[in-house]
GUMI-377702 format. One line per 10 residues: number of its first residue (from 1); for each residue x, y, z of N, C-alpha, C, O. Coordinates in steps of 0.2 Angstrom, whole numbers, plus 5000, padded with zeros to 4 digits. Last residue first. Layout:
N
NUM) X,Y,Z,X,Y,Z,X,Y,Z,X,Y,Z  ...
//
This chain:
156
156) 4905,5017,4818,4905,5018,4811,4900,5014,4805,4900,5015,4799  4902,5009,4831,4900,5016,4830,4901,5020,4822,4897,5025,4821  4912,4998,4829,4904,4998,4828,4902,5005,4828,4898,5005,4823  4923,5004,4828,4920,4999,4822,4914,4999,4822,4910,4998,4817  4927,5008,4841,4926,5015,4834,4923,5012,4827,4922,5015,4822  4926,4999,4847,4921,5003,4849,4920,5007,4840,4915,5009,4836  4939,4992,4844,4930,4989,4843,4925,4994,4844,4920,4994,4841  4948,5003,4846,4948,5001,4841,4939,4997,4838,4935,4998,4834  4948,5001,4860,4945,5010,4856,4943,5006,4848,4938,5007,4845  4950,4988,4864,4943,4991,4865,4942,4995,4861,4936,4996,4859
146) 4962,4990,4858,4960,4985,4855,4952,4987,4856,4948,4987,4851  4971,5000,4866,4968,5000,4860,4963,4995,4858,4959,4997,4854  4962,4993,4882,4967,4998,4878,4964,4998,4871,4958,4998,4870  4956,4977,4883,4959,4984,4885,4961,4988,4881,4963,4986,4876  4948,4964,4886,4949,4968,4880,4949,4975,4881,4944,4978,4881  4943,4954,4895,4949,4957,4897,4951,4962,4890,4957,4963,4890  4938,4941,4886,4938,4944,4893,4944,4949,4893,4950,4947,4892  4940,4936,4872,4932,4940,4874,4934,4944,4881,4932,4950,4881  4954,4932,4872,4950,4938,4868,4944,4940,4870,4942,4945,4868  4949,4916,4875,4954,4919,4874,4952,4926,4870,4948,4926,4866
136) 4932,4912,4886,4940,4911,4881,4943,4918,4879,4941,4924,4880  4935,4915,4903,4933,4915,4898,4937,4914,4892,4943,4915,4891  4938,4900,4916,4941,4905,4911,4939,4908,4906,4941,4904,4901  4934,4896,4932,4932,4897,4925,4934,4902,4923,4932,4908,4925  4947,4888,4943,4943,4894,4939,4939,4895,4932,4943,4895,4927  4944,4877,4955,4947,4875,4947,4942,4883,4945,4936,4884,4945  4948,4876,4971,4943,4877,4966,4946,4878,4958,4951,4882,4958  4958,4877,4980,4958,4872,4977,4953,4872,4972,4953,4867,4968  4959,4891,4984,4963,4887,4980,4962,4881,4975,4964,4880,4969  4949,4895,4992,4946,4898,4986,4952,4892,4980,4951,4890,4974
126) 4954,4895,5004,4950,4893,5002,4947,4891,4995,4943,4886,4994  4965,4904,5002,4968,4897,5002,4961,4893,5002,4962,4888,5000  4962,4915,5001,4964,4914,4997,4965,4907,4994,4966,4904,4989  4959,4919,5013,4953,4918,5008,4954,4914,5003,4950,4910,5001  4964,4911,5029,4965,4915,5023,4961,4914,5018,4958,4908,5017  4961,4906,5042,4955,4908,5038,4956,4912,5034,4953,4917,5032  4968,4894,5052,4969,4897,5046,4964,4900,5042,4962,4896,5038  4968,4898,5068,4966,4895,5065,4966,4899,5058,4964,4904,5057  4985,4902,5076,4979,4904,5072,4975,4902,5069,4976,4905,5064  4996,4897,5084,4990,4893,5084,4982,4897,5083,4977,4896,5086
116) 4999,4915,5086,5001,4906,5086,4997,4903,5087,4993,4905,5091  4994,4930,5082,4994,4927,5088,4997,4918,5085,4996,4918,5079  5004,4942,5075,5001,4937,5074,5000,4934,5081,5003,4936,5085  5011,4953,5066,5011,4953,5073,5003,4946,5073,4998,4946,5070  5020,4958,5051,5014,4954,5055,5016,4952,5059,5021,4948,5059  5029,4973,5048,5028,4965,5050,5023,4965,5051,5019,4970,5053  5039,4985,5039,5032,4982,5041,5034,4974,5042,5038,4970,5040  5051,4996,5039,5051,4989,5039,5042,4988,5042,5040,4991,5048  5048,5011,5030,5049,5008,5036,5047,4999,5037,5041,4997,5036  5044,5016,5018,5054,5013,5019,5051,5010,5026,5053,5004,5026
106) 5036,5028,5017,5043,5030,5018,5047,5024,5021,5052,5025,5025  5028,5021,5007,5028,5028,5009,5037,5030,5012,5042,5033,5009  5027,5006,5007,5031,5010,5000,5030,5018,5003,5033,5022,4999  5038,4997,5019,5030,5001,5018,5034,5005,5013,5040,5007,5013  5043,4980,5015,5044,4989,5019,5038,4992,5018,5033,4989,5016  5041,4964,5023,5045,4970,5017,5045,4978,5019,5048,4980,5024  5040,4957,5034,5033,4958,5028,5035,4962,5024,5030,4963,5019  5041,4944,5046,5043,4953,5042,5040,4951,5036,5038,4946,5033  5030,4941,5058,5034,4938,5053,5036,4945,5048,5031,4949,5046  5031,4935,5076,5033,4942,5072,5034,4940,5064,5039,4936,5063
96) 5019,4930,5088,5026,4927,5084,5024,4936,5079,5019,4939,5078  5012,4925,5104,5013,4929,5097,5019,4929,5094,5025,4928,5097  5014,4918,5115,5009,4917,5112,5008,4921,5104,5004,4920,5099  5026,4912,5124,5026,4916,5117,5020,4913,5113,5021,4908,5109  5019,4903,5137,5020,4908,5134,5024,4908,5127,5024,4903,5124  5015,4889,5139,5018,4894,5145,5020,4900,5141,5024,4903,5145  5001,4879,5134,5005,4884,5130,5007,4888,5138,5003,4889,5143  4985,4875,5137,4992,4871,5139,5001,4876,5136,5006,4874,5139  4978,4886,5133,4978,4883,5139,4986,4879,5141,4990,4880,5146  4976,4895,5121,4982,4892,5124,4985,4889,5132,4990,4890,5135
86) 4963,4891,5118,4967,4890,5114,4974,4889,5117,4977,4883,5117  4958,4897,5131,4958,4891,5131,4961,4890,5125,4963,4884,5126  4961,4912,5127,4965,4908,5132,4963,4901,5133,4967,4898,5137  4952,4913,5113,4960,4914,5114,4961,4910,5120,4964,4904,5119  4939,4910,5122,4942,4907,5115,4948,4907,5113,4951,4901,5111  4938,4920,5133,4934,4913,5130,4936,4909,5126,4934,4903,5126  4946,4929,5134,4945,4926,5139,4941,4919,5138,4942,4913,5141  4943,4936,5124,4951,4935,5124,4950,4927,5132,4954,4923,5133  4933,4940,5122,4934,4933,5116,4941,4931,5118,4945,4927,5115  4930,4948,5132,4926,4941,5131,4928,4936,5126,4925,4930,5126
76) 4938,4958,5124,4940,4955,5133,4936,4949,5134,4939,4945,5137  4930,4962,5116,4937,4958,5114,4940,4954,5119,4943,4949,5119  4919,4968,5121,4919,4962,5117,4924,4958,5114,4924,4953,5111  4926,4978,5128,4923,4972,5132,4921,4966,5128,4922,4961,5131  4939,4987,5126,4934,4985,5124,4931,4976,5127,4933,4971,5128  4953,4992,5132,4945,4994,5134,4940,4991,5131,4935,4994,5132  4964,4983,5139,4961,4983,5131,4955,4985,5134,4952,4982,5138  4969,4988,5151,4975,4989,5143,4970,4987,5139,4972,4989,5133  4958,4985,5157,4962,4992,5160,4968,4995,5154,4970,5000,5152  4953,4974,5156,4951,4978,5155,4953,4986,5155,4949,4991,5154
66) 4965,4966,5163,4964,4966,5155,4961,4972,5152,4963,4975,5147  4961,4970,5176,4968,4970,5174,4968,4971,5166,4970,4975,5163  4948,4962,5176,4948,4969,5177,4955,4972,5174,4954,4976,5169  4951,4949,5174,4947,4953,5169,4947,4959,5171,4946,4963,5167  4958,4946,5187,4963,4946,5180,4957,4950,5174,4959,4954,5170  4947,4948,5196,4954,4951,5196,4958,4953,5190,4961,4958,5188  4940,4937,5191,4938,4942,5192,4942,4949,5191,4942,4954,5187  4951,4925,5182,4946,4929,5188,4945,4934,5187,4948,4937,5182  4956,4917,5173,4951,4915,5171,4947,4918,5179,4941,4916,5182  4968,4914,5170,4967,4914,5177,4960,4913,5176,4958,4908,5179
56) 4972,4918,5155,4971,4911,5157,4969,4908,5165,4969,4903,5167  4971,4932,5155,4965,4928,5152,4966,4921,5155,4960,4918,5157  4986,4933,5158,4981,4935,5164,4973,4933,5161,4969,4933,5166  4991,4930,5147,4994,4925,5153,4988,4927,5158,4986,4923,5162  4988,4936,5139,4985,4929,5137,4987,4927,5142,4985,4922,5143  4992,4949,5143,4985,4948,5143,4982,4943,5142,4976,4942,5144  5006,4944,5139,5003,4947,5146,4998,4947,5148,4997,4945,5154  5006,4947,5125,5007,4939,5131,5003,4940,5136,4998,4937,5137  5005,4959,5125,5001,4954,5121,5000,4948,5124,4995,4945,5125  5017,4965,5130,5011,4966,5133,5003,4961,5129,4998,4961,5132
46) 5026,4961,5121,5026,4957,5128,5020,4960,5132,5018,4957,5138  5022,4966,5110,5021,4960,5109,5022,4957,5116,5019,4952,5118  5024,4982,5108,5017,4979,5110,5017,4971,5110,5011,4969,5110  5037,4983,5103,5035,4986,5108,5027,4983,5112,5026,4982,5118  5035,4974,5091,5041,4975,5097,5040,4977,5104,5041,4974,5109  5028,4983,5085,5025,4975,5084,5031,4973,5091,5030,4970,5096  5035,4994,5082,5027,4996,5087,5028,4987,5087,5030,4986,5093  5044,4991,5076,5046,4993,5082,5039,4994,5085,5039,4994,5091  5039,4986,5062,5042,4982,5067,5041,4986,5074,5037,4983,5078  5022,4992,5062,5028,4993,5059,5032,4988,5065,5029,4987,5070
36) 5008,4979,5057,5009,4986,5059,5019,4986,5057,5023,4982,5054  4994,4971,5053,5002,4973,5049,5002,4979,5054,4997,4983,5054  4988,4958,5064,4990,4963,5061,4996,4965,5057,5002,4963,5058  4978,4944,5068,4984,4947,5065,4983,4954,5063,4978,4956,5061  4967,4945,5076,4970,4939,5077,4977,4940,5074,4982,4937,5076  4957,4953,5079,4957,4951,5072,4963,4946,5073,4963,4942,5069  4955,4956,5092,4949,4956,5087,4951,4952,5080,4947,4949,5077  4968,4956,5095,4966,4952,5099,4957,4950,5096,4954,4945,5097  4972,4967,5088,4978,4960,5087,4971,4955,5090,4970,4951,5086  4965,4978,5092,4966,4974,5085,4970,4970,5083,4972,4969,5077
26) 4966,4979,5107,4962,4979,5104,4961,4975,5096,4956,4971,5094  4980,4980,5104,4980,4977,5109,4974,4972,5105,4974,4967,5102  4983,4994,5096,4985,4989,5094,4982,4982,5097,4980,4978,5093  4976,5004,5107,4972,5003,5100,4975,4995,5098,4971,4991,5097  4986,5002,5118,4979,4998,5118,4975,4996,5111,4973,4991,5110  4996,5007,5110,4996,5001,5115,4990,4996,5115,4989,4990,5113  4991,5020,5110,4992,5017,5104,4994,5008,5106,4993,5004,5101  4990,5024,5121,4984,5024,5118,4985,5019,5113,4980,5015,5111  5003,5024,5124,5000,5019,5130,4994,5019,5125,4992,5013,5124  5008,5036,5118,5012,5029,5115,5005,5023,5119,5004,5018,5116
16) 5000,5046,5123,4999,5044,5116,5002,5036,5114,5000,5031,5111  5005,5046,5136,4998,5045,5135,4998,5042,5129,4997,5036,5128  5020,5049,5132,5018,5044,5136,5010,5042,5138,5009,5036,5140  5023,5055,5116,5022,5056,5122,5018,5049,5127,5014,5045,5124  5034,5045,5105,5028,5049,5105,5029,5049,5116,5033,5046,5121  5044,5040,5098,5043,5046,5098,5037,5048,5101,5035,5053,5098  5045,5025,5104,5041,5027,5098,5042,5033,5096,5040,5033,5090  5050,5022,5116,5046,5026,5117,5041,5029,5111,5036,5033,5112  5050,5005,5124,5051,5010,5119,5045,5015,5118,5039,5015,5119  5061,4997,5136,5054,4999,5134,5054,5003,5129,5059,5005,5129
6) 5072,5003,5148,5068,4998,5147,5062,5002,5143,5060,5007,5145  5088,5006,5155,5081,5009,5150,5078,5007,5145,5080,5008,5140  5098,5001,5161,5092,5002,5166,5086,5006,5162,5081,5007,5165  5110,5008,5150,5108,5003,5156,5102,5005,5159,5102,5011,5160  5112,5012,5137,5105,5013,5138,5104,5008,5145,5099,5005,5145  5123,5028,5134,5123,5020,5138,5114,5020,5138,5110,5024,5139
//
């Protein structure tokens, strides 16, 4: 039975688990989107929401509480300045989990853990509107057998 058993152990010792959570939080607040396993994302999601809630307080005590969990001062500054301001009118639910398939090596379910209301900075979407210049057919991408034949004909 799991009565009153809270949290995820993730097959790690306590110190290792908390170090993992800290690293995931730093990466999440630095990049605003990370790819990790589903179990790790579910374990760190509540902590991330709590850190944003603390950052919204904008007090020295709250900053020190966040620094105890997110040991990177640059990331904490960003959390207090930009991320907390973005979520000023939201009362919770600062993160979202998006399923991304399975990891090729071991088949573990992989997800994206990201901040909600994240500015869309996907590099593919910015270039999507631009028309690509294509080389005439046959000139670009001559690979394999055809390239070897052309080399042999040129050298003979």
